NUKOL-334838 format. One record per residue (C-alpha): residue in three letters; x, y, z. Coordinates in steps of 0.1 Angstrom, whole numbers, padded with zeros to 4 digits, always signed. Each point is the difference from the previous one (the first is absolute). Layout:
residues N
AlaXYZ...
This chain:
residues 902
Met+0803+0789+1380Thr-0024+0025-0016Asp+0003+0020-0031Thr-0005+0037-0005Thr-0037-0003-0003Gly-0002-0013+0036Leu-0014-0033-0013Pro+0017-0033+0007Ser+0025-0009-0027Pro-0010-0032-0018Pro+0025-0028-0005Ala+0020+0004-0031Pro-0018-0022-0026Pro+0020-0027-0016Val+0015+0011-0034His+0022-0015-0026Ala+0030+0019-0014Leu+0029-0004-0022Leu+0037-0002+0009Val+0027+0015-0022Asp+0005-0033-0017Gly-0037-0003-0009Thr-0008-0026+0027Thr-0033+0004+0017Val-0002+0000+0038Arg-0030+0004+0024Val+0002+0027+0026Arg-0024-0002+0030Gln-0003+0007+0036Ala+0016-0027+0022Gly-0019-0018+0027Pro+0001-0027+0026Gly-0004-0027-0027Asp+0033+0011-0016Arg+0023-0008+0029Ala+0013-0033-0015Ala+0007+0016-0034Val+0018+0030+0014Leu+0021-0023+0023Arg+0010-0021-0030Leu+0011+0033-0017Tyr+0023+0007+0029Glu+0012-0036+0004Arg+0012+0000-0036Met+0019+0032+0002Ser+0038-0004+0002Pro+0018+0009+0033Glu+0014+0031-0017Asn-0034+0012-0011Leu-0014-0007+0034Arg+0027+0020+0016Leu-0006+0029-0023Arg-0037-0001+0008Phe+0001-0006+0038Phe+0036+0012+0008Ser+0007-0035+0011Ala-0001-0035-0016Gly-0019-0018+0027Ser-0030-0021-0011Gly-0021+0013+0028Ser-0003+0035-0015Gly-0019-0015-0030Arg-0024-0018+0022Gln-0007+0031+0021Ala-0005+0021-0031Ala-0025-0025-0015Glu-0019-0001+0032His-0003+0037+0002Leu-0006+0007-0037Cys-0028-0026-0002Ala-0017+0010+0032Pro-0036+0013-0001Ala-0002+0035-0013Arg+0008+0027+0026Pro-0005+0038-0002Gly+0030+0018-0014Glu+0014-0031-0018Arg-0001-0014-0035Ala+0016-0030-0016Leu+0000-0008-0037Leu+0010-0034-0016Ala+0012-0006-0035Glu-0007-0035-0013Ala+0006-0020-0031Gly-0009-0036-0007Gly-0015-0003+0035Glu+0032+0010+0017Ala+0009+0032+0019Val+0028+0018-0019Gly+0001+0032+0019Val-0015+0018+0030Ala-0001+0037+0011Glu-0015+0015+0031Tyr-0003+0032+0019His-0006+0009+0037Ala-0012+0035+0008Asp+0021+0019+0025Pro-0025+0010+0028Ala+0023+0028+0011Val+0002+0017-0034Pro-0033+0003-0019Gly+0003-0007-0037Arg+0032-0021+0003Ala+0004-0038-0002Asp+0030-0023+0000Ile+0002-0026-0028Ala+0016-0034-0006Leu+0005-0018-0033Ala+0011-0035-0010Val+0002-0018-0034Ala+0007-0037-0007Asp+0036-0007-0011Asp-0009-0012-0034Trp-0023+0030-0007His+0026+0027+0005His+0005+0026-0028Arg-0035-0005-0015Gly-0017+0029+0017Val-0019-0018+0027Gly+0012+0023+0028Thr-0007+0032-0020Leu-0035-0012-0009Leu-0008-0008+0036Leu+0012+0033+0012Glu-0021+0018-0026His-0031-0018+0012Leu+0010+0005+0037Ala+0004+0037-0006Asp-0035+0002-0016Ala-0015-0018+0030Ala+0019+0024+0023Arg-0013+0031-0017Ala-0035-0013+0004Asp+0007-0004+0037Gly+0011+0036+0003Leu+0038-0007+0001Asp+0025+0022-0018Val+0035-0014+0010Phe+0016-0034+0001Thr+0031-0007+0020Ala+0023-0030-0002Asp+0034-0012+0014Ala+0024-0020-0021Leu+0035-0012+0001Ser+0022+0024-0021Glu+0013-0030-0019Asn-0035-0010-0011Tyr+0003+0016-0034Pro-0030-0018-0015Val-0026+0013+0025Leu+0016+0035+0000Arg-0003+0000-0038Val-0037-0010+0002Phe-0006+0030+0022Ser+0019+0024-0022Asp-0016-0012-0032Leu-0036+0004+0013Gly-0001+0036-0012Leu-0013+0013+0033Pro+0019+0026+0021Leu+0028-0017+0018Lys+0023+0009+0029Arg+0029-0021+0014Arg+0018+0003+0033Phe+0030-0023+0007Asp+0005-0011+0035Gly+0030-0024+0002Pro-0008-0032-0019Glu-0036+0010-0004Val-0020+0024-0023His-0032+0017+0011Val-0022+0006-0030Thr-0029+0024-0001Val-0024-0002-0030Gly-0026+0027-0007Leu-0033-0014-0014Ser-0012+0031-0019Gln-0005-0008-0037Asp+0015+0024-0025Glu+0009-0001-0037His+0034-0016+0008Tyr-0017-0029+0018Leu-0027-0005-0026Ser+0026-0001-0027Ala+0020-0026+0019Val-0031-0022+0005Glu-0009+0005-0037Ser+0035-0010-0011Arg-0001-0031+0020Gly-0035-0009-0012Arg+0011+0005-0036Thr+0029-0023+0003Ala-0021-0027+0017Asp-0029+0004-0025Val+0022-0003-0031Ala+0017-0031+0014Ser-0033-0016+0008Leu-0012+0006-0036Gly+0029-0019-0016Pro-0018-0034+0000Leu-0030+0016-0017Leu+0017+0020-0027Arg+0033-0017-0005Pro-0007-0036+0010Arg+0024-0027-0010Ser-0028-0026-0002Val-0038+0001-0006Ala-0027-0026+0006Val-0035+0004-0015Val-0024-0017+0024Gly-0032-0009-0018Ala+0013+0000-0035Gly-0030-0015-0018Arg-0001-0025-0028Arg-0026+0020-0018Pro+0015+0026-0024Gly-0024+0028+0012Ser+0008-0003+0037Val+0017+0028+0019Gly+0027-0022+0015Arg+0010-0014-0034Ala+0001+0035-0016Ile+0024+0012+0027Leu+0022-0031-0004His+0000+0006-0038Asn+0010+0037+0005Val+0027-0009+0025Arg+0016-0023-0026Ala-0007+0022-0030Gly+0013+0031+0017Gly+0034-0015+0003Phe+0003-0004+0037Thr+0036-0009+0008Gly-0006-0020+0032Cys-0015-0034+0008Val-0037-0005-0008Ala-0022-0026+0016Ala-0037-0009-0001Val-0023-0015+0026Asn-0030-0020-0012Pro-0009-0034+0015His-0019-0010-0032Ala+0027+0006-0026Arg+0035-0012-0007Ala+0011+0030-0021Ile-0016+0033-0011Glu+0016+0024-0025His+0030-0025-0001Val+0005+0006+0038Pro+0000-0031+0022Cys-0029+0001+0025His+0002-0010+0037Pro-0031-0009+0021Thr+0007+0025+0029Val+0024+0028+0009Ser+0017-0022+0025Ala+0007-0026-0028Leu+0021+0025-0019Pro+0037-0008-0001Glu+0008+0032+0017Ala-0021+0030+0013Pro-0004+0027-0026Glu+0006+0036+0011Leu-0033+0011-0016Ala-0032-0020-0001Val-0028+0011-0022Leu-0034-0011+0014Ala-0028-0006-0026Val-0021-0024+0021Pro-0036+0002+0011Ala-0006+0025+0029Ala-0007-0028+0025Ala+0034-0015-0006Val+0020+0032+0003Pro+0006-0001+0038Ser+0012-0035+0001Val+0022+0003-0031Ala+0015+0033+0014Asp+0007-0018+0033Glu+0017-0029-0019Cys+0021+0025-0019Gly+0011+0016+0032Arg+0009-0033+0016Cys+0021-0009-0031Gly+0020+0032+0001Val-0017+0020-0028Arg+0010+0037+0005Ala-0027+0018-0020Leu-0036-0006-0013Leu-0018+0014-0029Val-0037-0009+0004Val-0022+0006-0031Thr-0030-0017+0015Ser-0031+0021+0007Gly-0030-0004+0022Leu+0016-0007+0033Asp-0024+0003+0029Ala+0010+0017+0033Gly+0012-0032+0016Gln+0021-0010-0030Ala+0015+0035-0002Ala+0010-0001+0036Ala+0015-0034-0003Leu+0020+0011-0031Arg+0013+0030+0018Ala+0009-0020+0031Ala+0020-0026-0020Cys+0019+0027-0017Arg+0009+0017+0032Arg+0008-0033+0018Tyr+0025-0011-0026Gly+0012+0035-0010Met-0012-0001-0036Arg-0007+0032-0019Leu-0034-0001-0019Val-0013+0016-0031Gly-0038-0002-0004Pro-0023-0019+0002Asn-0024+0008-0028Cys+0027+0013-0024Leu+0014-0003-0035Gly+0035-0010+0011Leu+0034+0017-0002Ala+0028+0003-0025Asn+0037+0012+0001Thr+0016+0006-0034Glu+0034+0005+0014Gln+0028-0018-0020Gly+0009-0032+0019Val-0035-0003+0015Gly-0025+0001-0029Leu-0030-0008+0022Asp-0035+0002-0013Ala-0023-0015+0027Thr-0032+0015-0014Phe-0029-0013-0020Ala+0001+0030-0023Ala-0003-0007-0037Arg+0034+0015-0009Val+0035-0001+0014Pro+0008+0035+0015Leu+0025+0020-0020Pro+0032+0006+0020Gly+0003+0037+0008Thr+0003+0027+0026Ala-0035+0004+0016Gly-0007-0017+0033Val-0037-0008+0002Ala-0022-0010+0030Thr-0038-0003-0003Gln-0028-0013+0022Ser-0022-0007-0030Gly+0011-0028-0024Gly-0019+0016-0028Val+0017+0033+0005Gly+0033-0019+0001Ile-0006-0016-0033Ala-0009+0034-0016Leu+0032+0016+0014Leu+0022-0029-0012Ser-0015+0003-0034Gly+0003+0038-0002Leu+0036+0001+0013Ser+0009-0027-0025Arg-0016+0018-0029Leu+0019+0031+0009Gly+0032-0019+0001Ile+0006+0010+0037Gly-0005-0034+0014Val+0002-0010+0037Ser+0028-0008+0024Ser-0023-0019+0023Phe-0037-0004+0003Val-0020-0011+0030Ser-0037-0005+0002Leu-0007+0006+0036Gly-0036-0013+0001Asp-0015+0001+0034Lys+0033+0011+0014Tyr+0002-0021+0031Asp+0038+0007+0004Val+0021+0015-0028Ser-0012+0035-0008Gly+0008+0030-0023Asn+0023+0012+0028Asp+0021-0032-0003Leu+0003+0003-0037Leu+0011+0036+0001Gln+0029-0009+0022Trp+0009-0029-0023Trp+0000+0022-0031Glu+0020+0027+0018Gly+0030-0024+0002Asp-0004-0025-0029Gly+0021+0020-0024Arg-0024-0002-0028Thr-0032+0018+0008Arg-0004+0036-0012Leu-0037+0005+0004Ala-0023-0014+0028Val-0036-0006-0011Leu-0026-0009+0026His-0037-0008+0001Leu-0011-0002+0036Glu-0035-0003+0012Ser+0008+0000+0037Phe+0028+0010+0023Gly+0012-0021+0030Asn+0024+0026+0014Pro-0004+0032-0020Arg+0024+0020+0023Ala+0028-0024-0006Phe-0009-0001-0037Ser+0002+0038-0001Arg+0036+0000+0014Thr+0011-0027-0024Ala-0016+0017-0030Arg+0015+0033+0009Arg+0035-0015+0001Val-0004-0022-0031Gly-0017+0029-0020Arg+0032+0021+0002Arg+0017-0028-0019Met-0027-0010-0025Pro-0036+0010-0008Val-0026-0018+0020Leu-0034-0001-0018Thr-0034-0013+0008Val-0036+0000-0011Asp-0021+0018+0025Ala-0025-0028+0002Gly-0032+0000+0021Arg-0012+0035-0008Ser-0037-0001+0005Glu-0030+0023+0002Ala+0001-0003+0037Gly+0036+0011+0000Arg-0009+0031-0020Arg-0032+0009+0018Ala-0002+0034+0016Ala+0012-0004+0036Ala-0021+0006+0031Ser+0009+0028+0023His+0025-0018+0022Thr+0034-0013-0007Ala-0005-0037+0003Ala-0027+0001-0027Ala+0020+0023-0022Ala+0030-0023+0000Thr-0010-0026-0027Pro+0020-0031-0008Thr+0008+0016-0034Met+0014+0031+0017Thr+0021-0020+0025Arg+0015-0022-0027Gln+0008+0030-0022Ala+0016+0017+0029Leu+0023-0030+0005Phe+0009+0000-0037Ala+0007+0037-0001Gln+0023+0000+0031Ala+0018-0032-0010Gly+0008+0013-0035Val-0021-0028-0016Ile-0012+0009-0035Ala-0037-0008+0002Thr-0018-0003-0034Arg-0037-0005-0005Ser+0001-0029-0025Leu+0022-0027-0013Gly+0003+0019-0033Glu+0012+0031+0018Leu+0024-0021+0020Leu+0016-0015-0032Asp+0000+0035-0016Thr+0021+0012+0029Val+0022-0030+0002Ala+0009+0004-0037Leu+0011+0036+0007Leu+0019-0007+0031His+0017-0030-0015Ser+0012+0019-0031Gln+0006+0036+0010Pro+0019+0021+0025Leu-0021+0016+0028Pro-0010+0036-0009Ser+0016+0027+0021Gly-0033+0019+0000Gly-0034+0003-0014Ser+0006+0022-0031Val-0011-0018-0031Val+0004+0011-0036Val-0025-0015-0025Val+0014-0004-0036Thr-0024-0010-0028Asn-0005-0001-0037Ala-0038+0005+0004Gly-0012+0031+0019Gly-0033-0016+0012Ala+0018-0030+0014Gly+0025+0023+0018Val-0030+0018+0016Leu-0014-0033+0014Ala+0034-0009+0014Ala+0004+0034+0016Asp-0034-0003+0016Ala+0009-0035+0013Cys+0033+0012+0015Cys-0017+0029+0017Glu-0028-0022+0014Ala+0027-0023+0013Gly+0016+0028+0020Leu+0030+0006-0024Asp+0012+0034-0011Val-0003+0008-0037Leu+0016+0034+0001Pro+0009+0025-0028Leu+0036-0004-0012Glu+0026+0027+0007Pro+0009+0022-0030Gly+0035-0014-0005Leu-0013-0035-0003Thr-0028+0010-0024Ala+0025+0016-0022Glu+0021-0031-0001Leu-0030-0021-0009Thr-0012+0024-0027Ala+0034-0003-0016Val-0002-0038-0004Leu-0037-0005-0007Pro-0018+0005-0033Ala-0017+0033-0009Gly-0034+0003+0017Ala+0010-0019+0031Thr-0012+0015+0033Thr+0025-0001+0028Gly-0022+0006+0031Asn-0010-0029+0021Pro-0013-0022-0016Val+0026+0002-0028Asp-0018-0006-0032Ala+0026-0011-0024Thr-0026-0003-0028Ala-0007-0030-0023Ala+0030+0011-0021Val+0026-0007+0026Ser+0027-0025-0009Glu+0016-0025+0023Ala+0032+0019-0001Glu-0016+0033+0009Leu-0019-0017+0028Cys+0032-0015+0013Ala+0016+0034+0001Cys-0030+0014+0019Leu+0000-0028+0026Asp+0038+0003+0005Arg-0004+0037+0010Leu-0030-0007+0022Ala+0018-0029+0019Ala+0030+0022+0006His-0019+0030+0013Arg-0001+0007+0038Asp-0037+0008+0002Val-0012-0032-0017Asp-0005-0030+0023Ala-0018-0023-0025Val-0009-0001-0036Leu-0033-0015-0013Gly+0000-0007-0038Val-0035-0003-0015Phe+0000-0012-0036Val-0024-0012-0026Pro+0010-0017-0033Thr-0001+0022-0031Ala+0006-0006-0037Leu+0028+0025+0001Ala+0020-0020+0024Ala-0008-0032-0018Ala+0012+0014-0033Thr+0034+0010+0014Gly+0005-0032+0021Asp+0000+0021+0032Asp-0011-0015+0033Leu-0008+0027+0025Ala-0002-0023+0029Arg+0035-0011-0007Ala+0011+0036+0006Leu-0009-0005+0036Thr+0023-0030+0003His+0030+0016-0015Gly+0033+0004+0014Pro+0024-0009+0027Asp+0012+0036-0005Arg-0034+0015+0010Ala+0000+0014+0035Pro-0019-0023+0024Cys-0036+0012+0003Thr-0032-0019+0009Thr-0016-0007-0034Ala-0032-0017-0010Ala-0020-0003-0032Val-0038+0001-0008Leu-0007-0019-0033Leu-0037+0005-0005Glu-0003-0029-0025Gln+0019-0025+0022Pro-0020-0031+0005Thr+0013-0008+0035Arg-0006+0022+0030Val+0038+0002+0008Ala+0031-0014-0017Leu+0037+0006+0003Leu+0018+0013-0031Ala+0037-0010-0004Ala+0023+0029+0001Asp+0033+0006-0019Gly+0029-0010+0021Gly-0021-0022+0023Gly-0029+0008+0023Thr-0036+0005-0007Val-0027+0027-0001Pro-0036-0006+0011Ala-0026+0007-0026Tyr-0037+0004+0009Ala-0032-0001-0020Asp-0017+0026+0021Pro+0015+0033+0013Gln-0018-0004+0033Asp+0018-0033+0007Ala+0034+0017-0008Ala-0008+0030+0022Arg-0010-0021+0030Ala+0031-0021-0003Leu+0021+0032-0002Ala-0018+0014+0031His+0008-0031+0020Ala+0036+0003-0010Val+0002+0036+0010Ala-0017-0006+0034His+0024-0029+0007Ala+0030+0021-0010Arg-0011+0027+0024Trp-0005-0025+0028Arg+0034-0015-0005Ala+0017+0034-0001Arg-0016+0009+0033Pro+0023-0004+0030Gln-0011-0027+0024Ala-0016+0018+0029Glu-0007-0013+0035Ala-0028+0008+0024Ala+0004+0036+0012Glu+0012+0008+0036Leu-0028+0020+0017Pro+0006+0021+0031Gly-0025+0001+0028Ile-0013-0036-0003Asp-0010-0017+0033Thr-0003-0036-0011Asp+0001-0014+0036Gly-0028+0023+0011Ala-0021-0009-0030Arg+0005-0037+0006Ala-0008+0004+0037Asp-0032+0019-0009Ala-0011-0025-0025Ala+0007-0029+0025Ala-0020+0018+0027Trp-0029+0007-0023Leu-0001-0036-0012Ala+0002-0013+0036Gly-0033+0018+0006His-0015-0010-0034Pro+0012-0035-0007Glu-0021-0004-0031Gly+0014+0032-0014Gly-0019+0029-0017Trp+0000+0037-0008Leu+0018+0022+0024Asp-0019+0029+0016Pro+0011+0035-0010Thr+0023+0005+0031Ala+0018-0033-0005Cys+0003+0007-0037Ala+0015+0034+0004Arg+0024-0013+0026Leu+0013-0027-0024Leu+0004+0025-0028Gly+0019+0023+0024His+0026-0026+0005Tyr+0009+0003-0036Gly-0002+0038-0003Ile-0030-0001-0024Pro-0015+0035+0000Gln-0036+0002+0012Ile-0024+0029+0003Ala-0007+0012+0035Trp-0030-0016+0016Glu-0018-0007+0033Trp-0021-0029+0012Val-0032+0010+0017Cys-0030-0019+0015Asp-0026+0028+0005Glu-0011+0032-0018Asp+0015+0024+0026Ala+0034-0017-0005Ala-0005+0002-0038Val-0007+0038+0002Ala+0030+0006+0022Ala+0023-0021-0023Ala-0013+0019-0031Arg+0009+0033+0017Arg+0035-0012+0009Leu+0007-0015-0034Ala-0015+0027-0023Gly-0007+0031+0021Pro-0034+0017+0003Arg-0003+0007-0038Gly+0018-0031-0013Arg-0017-0029-0016Val+0002-0036+0012Val-0009-0036-0010Leu-0017-0026+0022Lys+0005-0037-0005Ala-0021-0026+0018His+0018-0032+0010Trp-0011-0035+0012Pro+0018-0033-0001Gly+0002-0015-0035Leu-0009+0032-0018Val+0017-0001-0035His-0018+0023-0024Lys-0007+0032+0019Thr-0013+0019-0029Ala-0024-0027-0011Glu-0013-0003+0036Gly-0006+0038+0002Ala+0026+0001+0029Val+0018+0031-0013Val-0013+0036+0001Leu+0022+0027-0016Asp+0002+0038+0002Leu-0015+0006+0034Gln+0003+0036+0014Gly-0010+0011+0034Glu-0014-0017+0031Asp-0035-0006-0014Asp+0014-0019-0031Val+0021-0022+0022Arg-0028-0008+0025Thr-0024-0008-0028Ala+0024-0023-0017Tyr+0009-0018+0032Arg-0037-0004+0010Asp-0007-0014-0035Phe+0027-0026+0004Ala-0014-0010+0035Ala-0035-0003-0014Arg+0009-0021-0030Phe+0027-0022+0014Gly-0013-0003+0036Ala+0018-0023+0025Gly+0023-0012-0027Leu+0018+0034-0002Ser+0032-0003+0020Gly+0013+0035-0006Val+0005+0029-0025Val+0031+0013-0016Val+0002+0038-0003Gln+0025+0015-0026Pro+0006+0034-0016Gln-0014+0003-0035Ala+0029-0006-0024Pro+0006+0023-0030His-0013-0012-0033Val+0031-0013-0016Leu+0010-0032-0018Glu-0013-0031+0018Leu+0020-0032-0003Val-0002-0035+0015Ala+0029-0020+0014Gly-0003-0034+0016Val+0014-0034+0008Val-0014-0035-0004Gln+0017-0032+0010Asp-0004-0026-0027Glu+0002-0035+0013Val+0024-0011-0028Phe+0017+0032-0011Gly+0004+0018+0034Pro-0007+0037+0006Leu-0011+0021-0029Val+0000+0038+0001Leu-0027+0017-0020Phe-0002+0036-0012Gly-0024+0020-0022Gln-0028+0025-0002Gly-0019+0002+0033Gly-0030+0015+0016Thr-0035-0011-0011Ala+0013-0003-0036Thr+0022-0030+0008Glu-0027-0026-0005Ile-0013+0016-0033Leu+0034+0008-0016Ala+0019-0030+0012Asp+0032+0019-0007His+0025-0021+0020Ala+0035-0014-0003Ala+0018-0024+0024Arg+0034-0013+0009Leu+0012-0027+0023Ala+0016+0010+0032Pro+0027+0007+0010Leu+0001+0030-0023Thr+0032+0015-0012Pro+0001+0037-0010Asp-0001-0012-0037Asp-0031-0020+0008Val-0016+0030+0015Asp+0007+0021-0031Glu-0016-0026-0022Leu-0030-0003+0024Ile-0006+0038+0000Thr+0003+0003-0038Ala-0021-0030-0010Pro-0036+0011+0007Arg-0018+0023-0024Cys-0002+0027+0027Ala+0038+0003+0000Arg-0001+0031-0023Leu-0020+0017+0027Leu+0029-0003+0025Ser+0021+0024-0020Gly-0028+0026-0003Gly-0014-0013-0033Ala-0036+0009-0012Gly+0001+0032+0020Gly+0007-0017+0034Thr+0024+0009+0027Pro+0034-0018+0001Val+0005-0025+0028Glu+0030-0003+0022Leu+0012-0033-0015Gly+0027-0006+0027Ala-0027-0001+0027Leu-0021-0024-0021Glu+0030-0023-0006Gln+0007+0000+0038Leu-0037-0009+0007Leu+0003-0031-0023Leu+0033-0011+0013Arg-0012+0002+0035Leu-0032-0020-0008Ser+0023-0026-0016Arg+0022-0002+0031Met-0031-0004+0022Ala-0013-0028-0022Cys+0033-0019+0002Asp+0005+0005+0037Leu-0036-0012+0008Pro-0011-0031-0017Gln-0032+0002+0021Leu-0010+0031-0019Val-0021-0015-0027Glu-0015+0033-0013Ala+0007+0037+0004Asp-0020+0026-0018Leu+0008+0037+0000Asn-0028+0017-0020Pro+0000+0028-0007Val+0035+0012+0003Val+0000+0037-0009Ala+0031+0012-0019Gly+0013+0034-0007Pro+0032+0021-0003Asp+0004+0000+0038Gly-0002-0038+0004Val-0024-0029+0004Thr-0024-0009+0028Ala-0022-0029+0006Leu-0036+0011+0008Asp-0013-0034+0007Ala+0017-0033+0007Arg-0011-0035+0007Ile+0022-0030+0011Arg-0009-0036+0004Leu+0021-0025+0020Val-0003-0037+0003Pro+0021-0025+0018Arg+0026-0014-0025His+0033-0019+0000Val+0017+0006-0033His+0028-0022-0014Asp+0032+0017-0011Pro-0004-0001-0039Tyr+0039-0002-0003Leu+0005-0029+0024Arg+0014-0030-0020Arg-0026-0027-0003Leu-0017-0021-0027Arg-0037+0005-0006
C-alpha cells in the first residue's frame, strides 16, 4: 500500500499502550516470526470463541489464519499484534478490496482471558490509523449476529458505523474519518486507562525504597524517613545489602529478597545500577517505579525505559525530587523535601525539583496545601498530561499547577487541558522565555514562529493560565483558591489613601482591567455611607477617617451592584483606625450576607508578598503587598472566567475545499522533488487554489515580449504592474532585488525584465507579472509545521515592515472561529483592521476565512512545512495574497491522538 503522498507506507512502528485496567501491551506489526505465537492464541481459544471468530469451531481455521496473518507483508494488507509478557493476546488485520478502492475487510481475535480489557478496541484504533496512512477510508467486517462482544467493540469505537443484517450474520461498515465524536471516545478510553495505571504510583498499598542509605544525609534514607514520617498507611520496606534496619525499617539485600513485591519501588541507587534494579523489580512484579537517580547516560536511559515497558511498570523520573499524595488513607510522602507537604486542594507537577520545593513551601504557607505532588524530572514516562487526568477524577484537587520545561505530546495535552480547565483552573509558569524567543522575527513564517510564541499559543488555546514567575503563579493561585471567578473585567478600587488608590488604578489598567466611573445611583449610595470628604469616583477614596463599619457598608453596596465584577481594597494603617480598634482589612472579609463578588486586598505594609486573610463565616480573601501583584492575579482570573464562559467551538466547516486535489498535487510535486523544497509560483498558486485562498491575478512569463503582453492584459495600457523574478530556492525577493514595483507602459516593463535577465542570468527561471495593488493595509499570514507542536498559523503586520516590527501572533491548527478571533485581535496592528489611526476598515469575514483555510491546508498536508503569504492586502472589499511561498518536504506524521506511551 501507499499513502496519500505517493510514498511507500512504512511499517507501523512498535508502540506500547495502556488497556482500560492500566495494563501495558505492546502493539506492533505481525510478521513470519510470529506464526507460533499467533497459533498458540488460536489454540487456547474456547470452541465457542473459535466459532464466533471463524463461523466454525474447527481447529484448522486457526492454523490457516495464523499462516495467512504471519505471511510476509503483501500490498493491500496489514496485520497488527498485541502482546504482553511475550505472549500474543490479540490480533487484527485488514485486506484491501481490489474491486473497491479505499475499502478493506478486517478481522479481529482476542485471547479468551484478555476479553473486556480493551485489547480489541486498541488494536482497531491502531489498525485504523495504519489504514488512513494507506489511503483507506472504510472498514468492512462480517460477524455472527450473536457475537455481541465484537459488535460492541465496533459500536464503541466512535467511528461512523452501519449494520446490515443478513440471516444469522451482520455486515458491518465502519468509516475511518476522524471527527470530534471519535476523538472524544479515544480520549475517554485513554483517560480511564491512564488513571488506572497511575494507581500503583499515587495510591500504592506498599512501597520499597531501594538504596536507602545508612548515612543520614543520603537521598534514599531521606525518602525512607519521609515515607514513615508522612504517615503512609501501607507496608514499607527497605533494600540495602549492607544494613539490617534503617529508620526502624528492616532491610533486605535485594528486591527479589523482599517477602512480597511492593506496588511502588523508589530507586535511589547509582546510575549504573538503575537498569538492572529496574529489571529485577519488573521480574518480581513491581507495578510502578519512582527513580530519583540522576546522571543516566543514553544506554542506561534506554535500558530503564525498556524494563518499564517490558514489565508494564509506570515510571516517574529519573532525576526527580519524588512524589507525594496527601489523601487520607494514603499519606504518602516519597520525596526528599525538607518538610511534609500540607494536605490541600492543589495538584502540583513540576520538572524541576527546586521549583517543586518552592511551590510546596508557598502552598503550605498560604494554607492551600497539595492533594498530590509529582516531580516529573526527566519525564521518561509519566507527564503533566497524565497528572491532569488523575486530578480530574481524584475528588480532591481544585487547582492544577504545572511547571513544564518540555512537551512530549502537546496536542494531546491541549485537549486534556481544555477539558480539565472547564472544571478547575490549570496554571503554569511560562518557563523558557529567552532573548532568542523575543527577538524580532525574520521575514518568513518559520523564523517568526519562536518557541515562546508556540508555547504561548498552546496555553492560550487550552485555557492554561500562564504566569511569568513563581511569585505571580502563587499570587494567582491564592485568588483562585479563595474567590469566585469574576463575571467581567470591571474593578472598583477602594482605599483610605488617595495616592495608594492611584497606584492600584494604574496597576489594574496596565493589567488590562477596566477601572470605570461609577454610575450616579451607586455614587449616591456610597456618599450616604462614607464620611464627609470621601470621593466616590473610581478609585473610591474613603479617606483616612473611614471607620470599619462605614467601609463595610460601602463594600456591601459595591458587591451587590450589577456593574461591579471585582473589588480591590487598598489600605494603609493609620493612627485613627488604631485609636478606634478598627481593622479596615477586616471589612473586606465581612459577611456571609454580602453578595458574592471577587475581592482582594492590597496591604502596603504587609511583610509577605501574598497571604490569605480569614473571612467571617469561613473562607479567605487574598491580600497582596503590591497593587501590581493583585492586578495581575485579577487579570488572570478575568481571562480564565472569559475562557470558561466561551462555548466550546469546533473547527469550522469550509465550502469549496478540494483536499483530494491538494494531496494529489503535493504527492506529484514530491515525486519529482524527493528532497522537498520551495514550490514554483504555478504549483504554489494551484495548491492555494484548492483551498479557495484569494490571490491576485498574475501570469508567468519567460521573455520580455511575453511580459509586455501580460502587463497589457492584467493592467491595460495605462495601468501599473509589478514584476517579480523567480529561481529555485529564492526566499527573500526584496532582499535580492527581485521585485520591481509601479511599472507603467511597455518601456518600463522591458527595462525591468532586461535588468532581471542581466543580474540573475541563467539562474532566472521566469518572471511573475501582477497588476499593481492599491496602497492599503498589508498583512502577513502563514503556517509553519513545528516538529513537536504540529502546524502553527501565524498572523500580523506584513509587507517590508514585518521584519522590523515583528508584530505577530500565532495559534495552533486546527483553528476554531474563536481561535481566529483571538489571532486577529492579538497583534498591535489589530486596531488598524477596524479603521483605527485614520485607516480603512478591513472586511473581517474575508480575513477570518483566509486564516481558517490556511489552517485547514496545514492540517490536511503534513508535508507542508512552511507557507508564507506576504503581503496580504486587506480592505473593505476583502483580502488578497500578493505573494505566496510554500515549502513541502516528505513527511509521515503520527496521529497525536492515537493511544500510545512515549
